[in-house]
C-alpha atoms as one frame of an Amber mdcrd trajectory, in Angstrom:
protein
 -17.825  20.592  -3.875 -19.246  20.762  -0.408 -22.069  18.190   0.130 -25.526
  19.530   1.435 -25.115  18.931   5.185 -28.260  17.435   7.334 -30.132  19.938
   9.162 -28.742  19.322  12.674 -27.211  21.472  15.096 -24.629  18.863  16.165
 -23.495  17.381  13.288 -20.996  18.647  10.812 -19.825  17.133   7.393 -17.895
  18.929   4.773 -16.864  16.895   1.668 -14.701  18.582  -0.892 -12.107  16.839
  -3.343  -8.685  16.229  -3.052  -5.372  14.905  -4.725  -4.459  13.943  -8.329
  -7.762  11.804  -8.709 -10.187  14.059  -7.116 -11.202  11.813  -4.312 -13.916
  13.198  -2.118 -12.587  13.699   1.424 -14.968  14.445   4.174 -14.566  16.222
   7.563 -17.127  14.860   9.966 -17.399  16.228  13.596 -19.771  16.639  16.682
 -20.137  20.292  16.822 -20.344  20.255  20.534 -17.513  18.216  21.722 -15.575
  19.203  18.382 -14.240  15.878  17.922 -13.772  15.267  14.231 -12.892  12.431
  11.890 -11.251  12.575   8.716 -12.541  10.302   6.028 -10.072   9.388   2.932
  -7.552  12.021   2.652  -6.169  11.175  -0.654  -4.260  14.516  -0.937  -3.645
  18.397  -0.302  -3.061  17.738   3.198  -2.788  21.581   3.853  -6.285  21.871
   2.540  -7.649  19.460   5.141  -5.772  21.020   8.042  -6.679  24.525   7.254
 -10.400  23.208   7.326  -9.664  21.603  10.859  -7.949  24.551  11.914 -10.736
  26.875  10.870 -13.512  25.085  12.993 -11.104  24.253  15.851 -11.804  20.661
  15.615  -9.464  17.999  17.132  -9.106  15.064  15.108  -9.575  11.482  16.882
  -9.529   9.251  13.732  -8.264   9.097  10.140 -10.530   6.383   8.335 -10.305
   4.975   5.277 -13.367   3.360   2.859 -10.493   1.501   1.075  -6.567   1.718
   0.189  -6.551   2.485  -3.300  -3.887   5.496  -3.644  -6.356   8.263  -4.384
  -7.856   7.636  -1.084  -4.894   7.289   1.281  -2.067   9.773  -0.125  -2.191
  12.239   2.711  -2.886   9.872   5.420   0.596  10.294   6.822   0.727  13.832
   6.726  -2.460  14.172   8.547  -1.165  11.652  11.001   1.794  13.662  11.610
   0.009  17.187  12.010  -2.878  15.713  14.390  -1.380  12.509  16.062  -4.658
  10.680  14.989  -4.480   6.823  14.557  -5.363   5.458  11.020  -8.099   2.866
  10.287  -8.247   0.521   7.566 -10.153  -2.706   6.978  -7.668  -5.835   7.347
  -8.502  -6.940   3.912  -7.186  -3.962   2.386  -4.133  -3.969   4.001  -2.085
  -5.597   0.809  -3.089  -2.605  -1.286  -1.675  -0.445   1.342   1.181  -2.344
   1.166   1.680  -1.773  -2.836   1.192   1.993  -2.914   4.151   2.619  -4.529
   3.310   0.115  -7.393  -0.136   2.122  -7.101   1.731   5.358  -7.870   3.965
   3.986 -10.641   1.142   2.450 -12.368  -0.671   6.091 -13.420   2.465   7.918
 -12.700   2.042   9.688  -9.409   4.720  10.531  -7.320   5.181   8.302  -4.227
   5.352   9.155  -0.809   5.571   6.316   1.868   2.355   6.469   4.454   2.704
   5.007   8.038   1.069   1.308   8.513  -2.647   1.466   9.478  -2.998   2.010
  13.652  -5.882  -0.147  13.818  -8.183  -2.379  11.552 -11.795  -1.757  11.276
 -14.443  -4.340  11.889 -18.032  -4.746  10.344 -20.644  -3.050  12.658 -17.667
  -1.295  14.470 -18.360   2.271  16.333 -16.897   4.866  14.989 -15.134   7.570
  16.974 -17.944  10.284  16.952 -21.302  11.139  15.734 -22.769   7.552  16.853
 -21.243   6.045  13.002 -21.081   2.660  12.250 -18.431   1.004   9.787 -20.126
  -1.360   7.351 -18.147  -3.998   5.357 -19.306  -3.352   1.794 -16.353  -5.374
  -0.329 -16.451  -5.606  -4.273 -14.698  -2.372  -5.198 -11.683  -3.957  -3.014
 -11.918  -6.567  -0.356 -12.025  -4.607   2.260 -13.952  -1.807   1.077 -16.133
   0.191   3.686 -18.936   2.560   4.129 -19.518   4.546   7.094 -23.326   5.235
   8.385 -24.526   7.601  10.761 -28.025   6.822  11.524 -29.036   9.628  13.508
 -28.089  11.865  10.581 -29.226   9.724   7.864 -26.000  10.025   6.083 -24.038
   7.243   4.416 -20.116   8.045   3.527 -19.884   5.299   0.786 -16.526   5.488
  -0.437 -16.255   3.866  -4.245 -18.888   1.341  -3.557 -21.797   3.553  -4.926
 -22.029   6.384  -7.082 -24.669   8.362  -8.516 -25.897   6.716 -10.936 -23.120
   3.987 -11.185 -21.138   1.967  -9.027 -17.150   1.509  -8.285 -15.170  -0.329
 -10.714 -14.503  -4.000 -10.176 -11.382  -4.689 -12.434  -8.667  -3.629  -9.808
  -6.856  -6.020  -7.169  -9.332  -8.124  -5.537 -12.743  -6.441  -7.177 -15.963
  -8.474  -8.142 -19.102  -7.441  -9.239 -21.180  -9.728  -7.585 -19.788  -8.944
  -4.531 -20.332  -5.390  -4.891 -23.640  -5.899  -6.111 -24.470  -7.735  -3.214
 -22.933  -5.206  -0.852 -24.991  -2.487  -2.229 -28.315  -4.431  -2.052 -28.004
  -6.198   1.381 -26.380  -3.397   3.136 -26.712   0.174   1.310 -30.179  -0.226
  -0.168 -31.751  -1.683   3.429 -30.933   2.110   4.579 -33.702   4.834   4.687
 -34.301   5.856   1.175 -33.936   9.520   2.075 -30.301   8.932   3.485 -27.565
  11.107   1.963 -25.024   9.403   0.031 -21.541  10.961   0.159 -19.573   9.231
  -2.813 -15.859   8.744  -3.095 -15.922  10.784  -6.371 -18.714  12.921  -8.019
 -21.690  14.566  -6.353 -23.815  12.939  -3.716 -27.116  11.138  -3.944 -29.678
   9.561  -1.944 -30.469   5.748  -1.424 -33.867   5.793  -2.946 -32.589   7.768
  -6.031 -30.227   4.909  -6.745 -32.453   1.969  -5.723 -34.770   3.576  -8.540
 -32.411   4.611 -11.211 -29.025   3.129 -10.911 -28.508   1.060 -13.927 -25.986
  -1.079 -12.558 -28.119  -2.052  -9.345 -31.490  -1.352  -9.523 -34.215  -2.476
  -6.988
C-alpha cells in the first residue's frame, strides 16, 4: 500500500506496511534538498533502505509515533545504515525499555535496539518539510502525531484509524485520553487533511469527524 500523496512538487511521502504486524512505515522527504525522515520503521529494514537508495535520499531523522514493538523493530538497523538519530517522546521510553518483554508476549524474535538519541516535545519542529510533532497520548502515554501543514498531511500513528482509534488496553493506554487527543488536537485540523494511519488505509479528517463511531463530531 502506498498512500495518495499531496500534489506538491516539493513534498514526497511514501507509506507501506512493514514488519510482522504490518505497521505503516512512512518515508517523508523534501524533493529539492533530498533530506528525509523515516517514521515508524517497524521491520523490513532492507525494504526501507532500498526505497531511500532508489530516490537518493539523505536520512536526517528516524522518528516514532510511539514505542510499541511493531513500530520500532528496525530502528537500530536503519540507524546503523544511515547514521540518523532516533527520536521518541520521553513518556514512551518505558515501552522502549521493555521491548524484549513485548516480543516475548506475542512470540516475535527479539533484537535489541539502541536507545533514542533525542526526546520529542509537543509542538517541536521536525527535521524537514516543515513538520510539527503533536503529542497525542491515549494509545500510549507518549504517542505522537506528525503534522505537515503546508501539505495538509497528518501521520497519526495508532491514534486515529479509518473508522476507528488505537486500542487503549495496553501499557498506559486510556480511552478518555485518546478521545481528548483526537478531538482537541486532530479534529481541529483541516477537514481535507490526509491522515496516514499506523495500520491500514489512509483517510481524511473530515471523514472521521463525520463517520468515526468511536470519536465523532
